[in-house]
N, C-alpha and C positions, 0 to 999 in steps of 0.2 A: 186880794186879786192874784198875788203870786201863787198862793196855794191852789186857787181854782185853775190857774193856767197849768200848773204842774199836774193836777188831776186830769185836765183835758188832754194833755199830751199823752198821759198814760192810757186813758180811754181809747184814743184814736190809734195809738201805736198797737195796742192789743187787738183792736177791731181789724185793722189793716192786715196784721199778721195772720189772723184767723181767716179772713176773706181770701188772701192770696194762696191759700192751700188749694183753691179751686180756680186756677188762673184761666182755664178755658172759658169760664163764665165771662171774663172781661172781653174776650173776642166775640162771644155771643151777644153781649150787651152792646158792643160797638156796632155790630151788624144790625141789631134791633134799632138802635138809635139812628143809624144811617137810613134805614127803611122808614122810620117815623118822620125823619126830616124830609126825605124824598116825597112822602105823602103830603106833608104840609106845603112843600114848595109847589107840588102839582095842584093842590087845592087853591093856592094863591094864584097860580098861573091861569087857572080856569077863569078867574075874574078879569085878568089883564090881557088875555090872548087876542081879543078883538079891539084893542085900543081903549077899552073901558078902564077907569081907575076910580078908586074910592075918592070921595070928595077932598081935593087938595092933597092927595097922597100919591106920589109917583110909585113906580115899581120898586125902585131902590129904597125909598122911604118906608114902604110897607115891609120890605125885607128887614129893616132895622127892628120893627115891632116883632116880626117872627123870630129874629135872632135873640131878642131879649126874652121872649117866651120860651124858646128852647133852652136858653141858659138857666132860667128859673126852674124849668122842668128838671134839669140836671141837678140843680141845688136841692130841690125837693127829694129827688130819688137818692141823693147821696146822704143828706143830713136829716131830713124830716121824716120821710116815710118809714125808714127802719126803726127809728125811735118811737114813732106813733104805734107801730105794730107791737113793739115791746111793752108799751103801756097796757095794751089790751091783754097780752099774755100774762103780765104780772098781776093784773086784777083777777084774771081767771084762775091762776095758779096760787094766788095768795102770797107771792114773793114780794109784792109791794110793801108788805110789813117790814122787810129787811131794809128797803130803801128809806122808809120813813124813820128808821132808827139810826141812820148814818148821820154823822156830824157835818152835814153838808146840805145845801138847799136841795130838796127833793125835785123841784122843777128843773134845776140845773142838771141834776143826775139823770133824770128821765129824758131830758132834751138832748144830751150830748153823749150818752153812754156808748153809743155805737155809731158807725157810719158804713155806708156801702159804696165802694169805689166804682160800682157799675154805673153810677150816674155821671161819671167823669166824661165819657164820650159825648153825652148831651151838652155838657158845659163847653167842651172843646168845639163842637159843631156850632153851638150858639155864638161863641166868640168869633168863629170863622165867618159866619154869616154877617155878623155886625161889622167885622173888619172889611169884608168884601163890599157890603153896601156903603160903608164909609168911604172906601176908595172910589166907588162910582160917583159919590156925591162930593168928592174932594173935601172931606171933613178933616180938620186939623186935630192936634192932640187936645186942644181946649174943649172941643166938642165931646170927646170921650170922657174928659174930666168932668164936664157938666152932667154927664149921664150917670157917673159913679155914685154920687150921694143918693139920688132917688132910687137907684137900683138896689143899694144896700138897705135903704129904708123899706123898699118893697119886699125884700127878703125877710126883714123883721115882721112886717105885716103878715106875710104868708106864714111864717113860723107861728105867730100868735093864733091865727085862724086854725092851723093844724093842731096846735097844742090844746086849744079849747075843745076841739072836736075829740081829741084823744081822751081828754078828761071826762067826757060824757060816758066813757066806758064804765065808770063807777056805778052808773045807774043802768046803762044799756050795754051789757057785756059784749054783744056782737054788733059792732058799728061799722063793719067793712062795707056794707051797702051804702051807708051814709058817706063814707069817704069817697066812694065812687061818684056819688052825686056831686060832691064838692069838686072832685077832679074834673067832672064833666063841665061844671060851670066855669072853672078856670080855663078850660079849653077855648073859651070865647076870647081870651087874651091873645090868641095867635094872630088876630086881625086888628087893625085900628078901630077904635070905638065908632068912628063915623060909618063903618060898614053896617051898623045895626040901626033899626028904627029908633026913634027918640025915646020911646018907653023903655026899650032894652038898654039904651045908653044910661038912663037914670038908674035903672036897676044895677047895672054893672059898675056904676060909679059910687052910689050912695048906699046900696044894700049889700051886695057882694063886690068889694072894691077892686075889681079886676083891672079897671082903667089905671089905677095907681101902680099896678104891678108891671105893666108892659107899655101902654100907650104914653103915659106921662113921662117915664124915663126916655122914651124915644123922642117925644116932642122937645124935651129939654136938650137932648143931644143934637137935635136938628134946629135948635134955637127958635122953636115955634111956640113956646110957652114961657110965661113970665115967672118971676120969683115967687109969685103967689101960689103957684102949683107946687113948688118945692116946699114952701111952708105948710101947705095942706098935706103933702105927703109925710112931712115930719110929724105934724100933729096926729095924723092917722096912725102912724107907726107907734108913737108914744102911747096913745090912747089904747090901741089894741094890745100892746105889750102889758100895760098896767091892768087892763081888763082880764087878760089871761092869768095874771098873778092872782087877782081877786077871785076869779072863777075857780082856779085850782084850790085855793084855800077853802072856798065854799064847798067844792065837791068833796074835799077831805072830811068835812063834817058828816058826810053820809057814808063814808067808807067804814065798814064794820070789821075789817081784817079777816084773815083766814081762820082765826081761832074763835070767833064769836058769832 
């Protein structure tokens, strides 16, 4: 583990140094994130402006879900999407051969090789929305602590889904349209699951587990869900992580390398 941690620090230090050559991009990303958050807040406001509220969810409670969604969006933009795009490029260019020859887990290398600090504004805005909603609801530190485990497990689940999608580039080289479909489905997480009809709730809970990414952490933070949901979130994260490992090994059986 010490060797992997040392490699991870080297990867991220190199990536940050390279990205900071274009510092104006951070300002642009911050304004883009602010605009996206404003649009999300406006969309949520349209539901609540006339006194309507999602079943059992006040305005401040719905803001917690939106904050978690924005935070995860920033995590994906910082850590997941840049590496997913690299997988596609490496398969296209044949440089995946060199990754497979390295004395390190290829999944670890491909998942952590780079990062993009331009997702940090989304993470900061997401935390800000959560903190504001928590202050409106008079939540204590214990509530934030209760939300941390399911949030981290949600990140693991999100990573596993993204990585499996990236692994399909071994068969389907151009998967950018598929990533947009997944990104669109994950957009449903900006609202509590009760905002959707029953059939959609089932789909976003058991097929594409969006509920476990945003609504469940928010419910645990608000003390609206029991420990059973936390155990379900843990089980889902572990299963998806293991499936991603198996799927990557399976996909490599069909990788013919750049020279064959």
